[in-house]
KETI-813159 format. One line per 4 residues: their letters; for each residue x, z, y of N, C-alpha, C. Coordinates in Angstrom, 2 decimals, always signed. Atoms other than C-alpha are relative to their C-alpha. Layout:
KETI-813159
a> X Z Y X Z Y X Z Y | ...
***
This chain:
KETI-813159
xxxx> +0.40 +0.74 +1.18 +33.47 +3.06 +24.44 -1.51 +0.19 -0.21 | +1.45 -0.13 +0.18 +29.77 +2.29 +23.90 -0.33 +0.61 -1.36 | +0.46 -0.64 +1.24 +27.93 +4.37 +21.31 -0.81 -1.01 -0.82 | +0.84 +0.87 +0.83 +26.45 +2.49 +18.33 -1.45 +0.51 +0.04
xxxx> +1.39 -0.44 -0.03 +22.66 +2.55 +18.20 -0.30 +1.02 -1.10 | +0.39 -1.04 +0.94 +21.17 +5.57 +16.52 -1.14 -0.56 -0.88 | +1.04 +0.57 +0.86 +19.19 +4.29 +13.45 -1.30 +0.80 +0.03 | +1.20 -0.84 -0.03 +16.79 +7.24 +13.59 -0.82 -0.30 +1.25
xxxx> +0.69 +0.30 -1.26 +15.97 +6.50 +17.22 -0.65 -1.39 -0.07 | +0.57 +1.34 +0.14 +15.44 +2.80 +16.40 -1.25 +0.01 -0.86 | +1.16 -0.08 +0.89 +13.06 +3.64 +13.55 -1.17 +0.68 +0.72 | +1.07 -0.69 -0.72 +11.09 +6.11 +15.67 -0.58 -0.88 +1.10
xxxx> +0.47 +0.91 -1.05 +10.89 +3.59 +18.49 -0.89 -1.09 -0.58 | +0.80 +1.04 +0.65 +9.61 +0.89 +16.12 -1.33 +0.57 -0.48 | +1.24 -0.62 +0.47 +7.07 +3.28 +14.60 -0.93 +0.29 +1.16 | +0.81 -0.30 -1.18 +5.87 +4.38 +18.03 -0.65 -1.28 +0.53
xxxx> +0.53 +1.28 -0.48 +5.48 +0.74 +19.08 -1.10 -0.50 -0.92 | +1.00 +0.46 +0.97 +3.58 -0.10 +15.87 -1.28 +0.84 +0.08 | +1.17 -0.89 +0.01 +1.29 +2.93 +15.98 -0.77 -0.08 +1.30 | +0.69 -0.08 -1.28 +0.53 +3.04 +19.67 -0.26 -1.37 +0.62
xxxx> +0.26 +1.36 -0.43 +0.64 -0.74 +20.22 +0.03 -0.13 +1.52 | -0.23 +0.05 -1.45 +1.98 -0.41 +23.79 -1.09 +0.71 +0.81 | +0.97 -0.82 -0.71 -0.73 +2.10 +24.72 +0.63 +1.34 +0.32 | -0.47 -1.33 -0.34 -0.19 +5.45 +26.34 -0.27 +0.93 -1.19
xxxx> +0.21 -0.86 +1.17 +0.36 +7.90 +23.43 -1.05 +1.08 +0.21 | +0.99 -1.05 -0.25 -1.71 +10.64 +25.08 -1.42 -0.58 -0.05 | +1.32 +0.65 -0.01 -4.65 +8.28 +25.66 -0.38 -0.43 -1.42 | +0.26 +0.44 +1.37 -4.31 +6.87 +22.14 -0.46 +1.17 -0.86
xxxx> +0.37 -1.17 +0.81 -4.46 +10.34 +20.58 -1.35 +0.56 +0.41 | +1.33 -0.43 -0.44 -7.44 +11.32 +22.73 -1.08 -0.90 -0.57 | +0.96 +0.95 +0.56 -9.26 +8.17 +21.62 -0.17 +0.20 -1.51 | +0.07 -0.20 +1.44 -8.38 +8.83 +17.99 -0.82 +1.23 -0.35
xxxx> +0.76 -1.22 +0.26 -9.85 +12.32 +18.19 -1.47 -0.19 +0.33 | +1.39 +0.14 -0.43 -13.00 +11.29 +20.06 -0.75 -1.10 -0.72 | +0.66 +1.07 +0.74 -13.71 +8.23 +17.93 +0.16 -1.34 +0.69 | -0.18 +1.33 -0.56 -13.84 +4.49 +18.52 -0.86 -0.24 +1.24
xxxx> +0.72 +0.37 -1.21 -14.91 +3.04 +21.85 -0.30 -1.48 -0.06 | +0.36 +1.42 +0.00 -16.82 -0.22 +21.91 +0.28 -0.64 -1.34 | -0.29 +0.75 +1.23 -15.63 -2.78 +19.38 +1.33 +0.37 -0.63 | -1.31 -0.37 +0.51 -12.22 -1.19 +18.91 -0.15 +0.93 -1.20
xxxx> +0.09 -0.79 +1.22 -11.89 +0.12 +15.36 +1.38 +0.57 -0.30 | -1.30 -0.57 +0.33 -9.07 +2.59 +14.65 +0.44 -0.40 -1.40 | -0.55 +0.34 +1.31 -6.80 +1.89 +11.70 -0.32 +1.09 -1.01 | +0.15 -0.89 +1.15 -7.43 +3.45 +8.29 -1.15 +1.00 +0.12
xxxx> +1.21 -0.81 +0.00 -10.90 +4.80 +8.89 -0.96 -0.61 -1.00 | +0.97 +0.59 +0.93 -13.84 +4.34 +6.53 -0.64 -1.27 +0.57 | +0.60 +1.20 -0.59 -15.37 +1.85 +9.00 +0.95 -1.19 -0.07 | -0.98 +1.08 +0.05 -12.17 -0.20 +9.16 +0.16 -0.50 -1.43
xxxx> -0.14 +0.39 +1.40 -11.87 -0.18 +5.38 -1.22 -0.79 -0.45 | +1.22 +0.72 +0.37 -15.49 -1.29 +4.99 -0.01 -1.41 +0.57 | +0.00 +1.32 -0.63 -14.93 -4.22 +7.37 +1.09 -0.91 -0.56 | -1.10 +0.78 +0.54 -11.79 -5.35 +5.53 -0.32 -0.37 -1.44
xxxx> +0.25 +0.48 +1.35 -12.36 -7.46 +2.47 +1.29 +0.12 -0.81 | -1.18 -0.13 +0.85 -9.99 -6.81 -0.44 +0.48 -1.40 -0.40 | -0.45 +1.36 +0.22 -7.85 -9.95 -0.67 +0.50 -0.30 -1.41 | -0.58 +0.26 +1.32 -6.38 -9.53 -4.15 -1.05 +0.12 -1.09
xxxx> +0.96 -0.03 +1.11 -8.40 -10.38 -7.22 +0.53 +0.92 -1.10 | -0.35 -0.84 +1.15 -8.42 -8.23 -10.33 +1.07 -0.68 -0.84 | -0.96 +0.73 +0.84 -6.58 -10.93 -12.28 +1.38 -0.06 +0.63 | -1.29 +0.09 -0.69 -3.87 -11.28 -9.65 +0.74 +1.34 -0.06
xxxx> -0.63 -1.32 +0.03 -3.20 -7.54 -9.53 +0.54 +0.30 -1.39 | -0.44 -0.31 +1.36 -3.04 -7.16 -13.30 +1.10 -0.95 -0.47 | -1.08 +0.91 +0.40 -0.89 -10.27 -13.73 +1.31 +0.36 +0.70 | -1.21 -0.47 -0.68 +1.56 -8.97 -11.09 +0.58 +1.22 -0.71
xxxx> -0.45 -1.18 +0.74 +1.74 -5.68 -12.97 +0.68 -0.43 -1.31 | -0.55 +0.46 +1.28 +2.33 -7.48 -16.27 +1.35 -0.69 +0.21 | -1.26 +0.70 -0.28 +5.04 -9.70 -14.76 +1.13 +0.98 +0.30 | -1.01 -0.98 -0.35 +6.87 -6.72 -13.30 +0.51 +0.74 -1.24
xxxx> -0.41 -0.73 +1.20 +6.87 -4.79 -16.58 +0.66 -0.92 -1.02 | -0.59 +0.93 +0.95 +7.68 -7.90 -18.63 +1.49 -0.23 +0.34 | -1.39 +0.18 -0.41 +10.86 -8.46 -16.58 +0.85 +1.22 -0.38 | -0.74 -1.22 +0.34 +11.93 -4.84 -17.03 +0.15 +0.15 -1.51
xxxx> -0.04 -0.10 +1.46 +11.07 -4.96 -20.74 +1.04 -0.96 -0.56 | -0.99 +0.97 +0.48 +13.17 -8.11 -21.23 +1.42 +0.47 +0.30 | -1.32 -0.55 -0.30 +16.12 -6.45 -19.50 +0.37 +1.09 -1.00 | -0.26 -1.07 +0.98 +15.78 -3.43 -21.80 +0.26 -0.60 -1.38
xxxx> -0.20 +0.65 +1.30 +15.51 -5.73 -24.84 +1.39 -0.63 -0.06 | -1.31 +0.65 -0.04 +18.62 -7.66 -23.76 +1.14 +1.01 -0.14 | -1.04 -1.03 +0.11 +20.59 -4.42 -23.48 -0.12 +0.78 -1.30 | +0.17 -0.69 +1.29 +19.25 -3.21 -26.84 -0.44 +1.44 +0.13
xxxx> +0.43 -1.38 -0.25 +17.75 -0.03 -25.36 -1.43 +0.21 -0.51 | +1.31 -0.17 +0.62 +14.91 +0.79 -27.75 -0.84 +1.09 +0.67 | +0.76 -1.08 -0.63 +13.95 +4.04 -26.02 -0.55 -0.46 +1.35 | +0.50 +0.53 -1.28 +13.67 +2.25 -22.64 -1.15 -0.97 -0.24
xxxx> +1.10 +0.93 +0.33 +11.50 -0.43 -24.27 -1.27 +0.77 -0.32 | +1.18 -0.82 +0.33 +9.17 +2.24 -25.68 -0.56 +0.66 +1.24 | +0.44 -0.62 -1.25 +9.05 +4.02 -22.32 -0.73 -0.99 +0.88 | +0.63 +1.03 -0.82 +8.23 +0.80 -20.50 -1.34 -0.43 -0.58
xxxx> +1.27 +0.38 +0.63 +5.54 -0.10 -23.02 -1.08 +1.02 +0.31 | +0.97 -1.05 -0.31 +3.82 +3.25 -22.54 -0.37 -0.01 +1.48 | +0.25 -0.01 -1.45 +4.22 +3.12 -18.75 -0.88 -1.17 +0.40 | +0.81 +1.17 -0.33 +2.76 -0.38 -18.62 -1.47 +0.25 -0.37
xxxx> +1.38 -0.24 +0.43 -0.33 +0.61 -20.61 -0.67 +1.06 +0.88 | +0.55 -1.04 -0.88 -0.81 +3.74 -18.47 -0.33 -0.58 +1.37 | +0.24 +0.59 -1.32 -0.45 +1.83 -15.19 -1.15 -1.00 -0.04 | +1.09 +0.97 +0.13 -2.79 -0.89 -16.44 -1.34 +0.74 -0.01
xxxx> +1.22 -0.79 +0.04 -5.42 +1.74 -17.20 -0.34 +0.55 +1.39 | +0.23 -0.51 -1.36 -4.99 +3.33 -13.75 -0.54 -1.10 +0.91 | +0.44 +1.09 -0.86 -5.33 -0.03 -12.02 -1.41 -0.45 -0.36 | +1.35 +0.42 +0.39 -8.40 -0.96 -14.05 -1.04 +0.98 +0.52
xxxx> +0.93 -1.00 -0.54 -10.08 +2.30 -13.05 -0.15 -0.18 +1.51 | +0.06 +0.19 -1.45 -9.17 +1.79 -9.39 -0.73 -1.28 +0.37 | +0.70 +1.25 -0.27 -10.38 -1.80 -9.51 -1.49 +0.12 -0.27 | +1.43 -0.25 +0.26 -13.66 -0.66 -11.07 -0.63 +0.75 +1.16
xxxx> +0.51 -0.74 -1.16 -14.09 +1.80 -8.20 -0.14 -0.94 +1.19 | +0.08 +0.97 -1.11 -13.30 -0.94 -5.67 -1.19 -0.93 -0.18 | +1.13 +0.90 +0.24 -15.81 -3.28 -7.30 -1.33 +0.70 +0.22 | +1.24 -0.76 -0.19 -18.47 -0.56 -7.32 -0.28 +0.21 +1.48
xxxx> +0.18 -0.19 -1.44 -17.89 +0.13 -3.63 -0.40 -1.29 +0.69 | +0.35 +1.29 -0.60 -18.10 -3.57 -2.79 -1.44 -0.38 -0.29 | +1.39 +0.35 +0.33 -21.40 -4.01 -4.62 -0.98 +0.95 +0.67 | +0.86 -0.99 -0.66 -22.78 -0.91 -2.90 -0.37 -0.40 +1.42
x> +0.25 +0.38 -1.39 -22.59 -2.54 +0.52 -1.29 -0.70 +0.19
***
C-alpha cells in the first residue's frame, strides 16, 4: 500500500525550492555570506529594500485597516457584545497609530534617497 505524502516533507521541499530557486544550497549559502555578485541582489537586504518601491499608499493601508475592524465591530454589535466592541475600538485606534508611525518612517526613508 503506498504511503500518503508527508505534509512536512512537502512544505520543506516547497520552501527549499522557493529559497534556493533551483540553485545548489551550498553555493547559495556561500554567496549569501560573501555578498551579491554582479547584478544579482539577495532577498531582504537593505539594497533590495531600497530598490523596491512601496506599492501601497498611506490611504490604502489605513482604509484596509478600517474596513477590517469595521467588519469585526459590526459582528460584535450584531451579537450585542459590548466588551468586544470596546476592545475592538481600542485595538483599532492603537493599530492605526502604529501604522501611521510606520508610514511616517517609510515616507522619511523614501524622501532621504
